[in-house]
C-alpha positions, 0 to 999 in steps of 0.5 A: 192616442187612439186605435185608428181603424175603422176610420171615422173621417178622412185623415191626412197621410204624409210621405217620407219626405214630408214626414221628415220635414214635419218632424224637423220643424216640430223638434225645433218648436217643441224640444220635448217632442221625443219625450212625448213620443217615448211616453206614448210608446210606454203607455201603449206598452203597459196596456199590451204587455202580456205576462211577467217577463221583461219588456224587450226594447230593440233600439236603433241609432236614430230618432226611432231608437231614441223614442224606444230608450225613453219608453224603456226609462218610463217603463223602468220607472213604473217598476217593470223589468226592461231589457234594452239591446239587440239580444233577446232576453228569456221569455219577454212579455213584449217586444218594442221594435224601435230599430229603424222607423223612418230611418230606413232607406235601403235593405237592412244590414246583416246585423239588423236583419238578424235583430229582425229575425230575433224579434220575430222568433221570440214568441212575444207580441211586438209593438212597432214604433212608427213603422215596423222595422224593414217596411218602407214608409211610402210603399208598404213594401219590405226594403229587403228580404224581411220586415217585422210583422208586428202585432201593433204599430204606434204611428207617431206625429204623422200617418205614412202611406205604407202603413195602409197599402202594399204589405203594410196591413200584413206587417202592422197589425193593429194600428194606433196613432198619436199626433203628439200634439203637433199640427203638420205645417204642410199639406198632406201628400195623400188621404186615408179614406173615411166614410162618405154620406150616402146619396140623398133621397128626397121625400118626393123623389121617384125612380127617375130621380136616381139615374140609370145604369147600363151594365154591358158584359156577360158573355156566354158562360159569364153572365153571372159577373154582369148580373152581380154588377147590375144587382149591386147598382140596384142595391145602391139605389140607382133608379133603373138598371139595365143589362146588355148581356153579350151572350144572351138572346135579346128576348131572354130576361135580364136576371131571373132572380131579380125581376127589377133588372131590365134588358137595354142597350146603349142606343136606348139609354144615352144618359145612363152611367155605363158599367162596362166589362164585367164577364164580357170576354174578348167580344167587348172590344167591338162594342167599346168604340161606341161606348167610349164615344157616347157614354157620359159616365163610364166605369170600366172593369175587367175585360174592357180594361184588357181590351184597351190594354192591347188596342192603341185606338181604344186607348186614344178614344179613352184619352179623348173622353171628357175629363172626369167622365171615366173610372177605371177599376183594375186589379194589379194584373189588369193595371200591369197590362195597361201600363205594359209592366210586370205585376211585381214592379207595379206592386212595389209602389202602388201609389206611383202606379195608380198615379201613372194610370190616371195620368196616362189615360186621363181617368180616375183609376182605382188600383184594387188590392190590399189598401186600394189606391184611388188616383185622378189627374189634379186630385190628391190620391187616396188610400182605402184602409177598409176591407180584408181577405174576405173580399178575395173571392170571385165576383167581389170586383164586379160588385164594386164596379156596379156599386160605383155605377149606382152611386154615380147614377144618383150623383151625376154632378159628382166627380169620378174621384169622389165617387171612387172614394165613397164606393171603394170605402163602403165596399171595403167596410162591407167586406170586414167579416171573418172567412169568405164573403160570397159576392151575392152576400156582399151586395146585401151587406153593402145595402144594409150597412149605413156609414154611421154603424160602419165607422164607429168613432173612438171615444175615451171609454175605449181606452185602455184596450183589452189585453191581447192573448198571451200566446200568438198563433 
């Protein structure tokens, strides 16, 4: 058993159907599987219990409830007061949510919804078994009006996508994992990102060894977005970074605060990686045909995506680009425009939406948000578990687009999917701070954080965890 985040390596994810098949296979070959699961829950409950009150175990009728009952037995044998049932005891020291887990396939019934509300309202910390009850394993969305918001979630046997995207992170609290000694007997359905190695810089390399980036955007009054993208590409290590500012006379400097940045245009830079759309405004539509035809690699963001969403000819040009030559970075509203859908239906299944974007446009698509999803034709999708609310600030998406462009310039032979996975994870890790992180400061954190210190591996000395505060805010 170990705390899962931050990840030290890429990990396999298994959707609901795959997890059920793996569980069924494991139960046949390991009859004591449920006993192991219950013991794992009991061990974590011992570490998390807060106070002298009873441990309240809320059990459902399926395997999840079986895990909870075995945990209750182990805790009682250890001398702890235990209460099993859907009615709350007075002053519980911990709640073990073993009500639904993988068994959920529709909105909870009224009695179950009442149990969810009672768990949430009792004031004790909550440990969810496998999944917070009411949360869908594949999408990370509540199946009905309510899902448990746990303080801790112990994922068992497999990791499910819904723990890490949609509303999953808000409902799961701190995530723990125990594979129960079982190696899955089938391939993952998605990946949970770990850190990637930074681009290599040889002892005899020079600026020409690390590629060129052309940032196209920055309409009048919005130059800051393009400059943030360019600064990010420069900080990432791109050899030369140029700005084609749509709203600034050609004689003006690219960025007075960064004299390393230069003015440039597509005609002069045929091999550059394009970062197109940051602060571009509607005027980018006129420039896009040439950019889509000529750029060997392109990161399309913001207003470039909005222009493509309403123009069938631009969509055709996008689909005609070589496979693996384009990376889209929409937030949910931009993605909904590209797919002709509303945001709510898109967010209801983020993995499916990212796959649809990738298939429709023949591109790598990064659906940004909590648990950003990366999807590409012919590739297994990936979910990024790093990041947090500090990134919910103006300019952080521009920084991501520029950082992706900088990575790609240094590794032109690397697939768009691999570039997206590396850049999105690094961006998230740099944003794991309290409060709000200004975009300019995010660039400096990205530049300064190495993958080694961003993802500290778990070691046995980190167990048991420090007990949580007894009073939840």
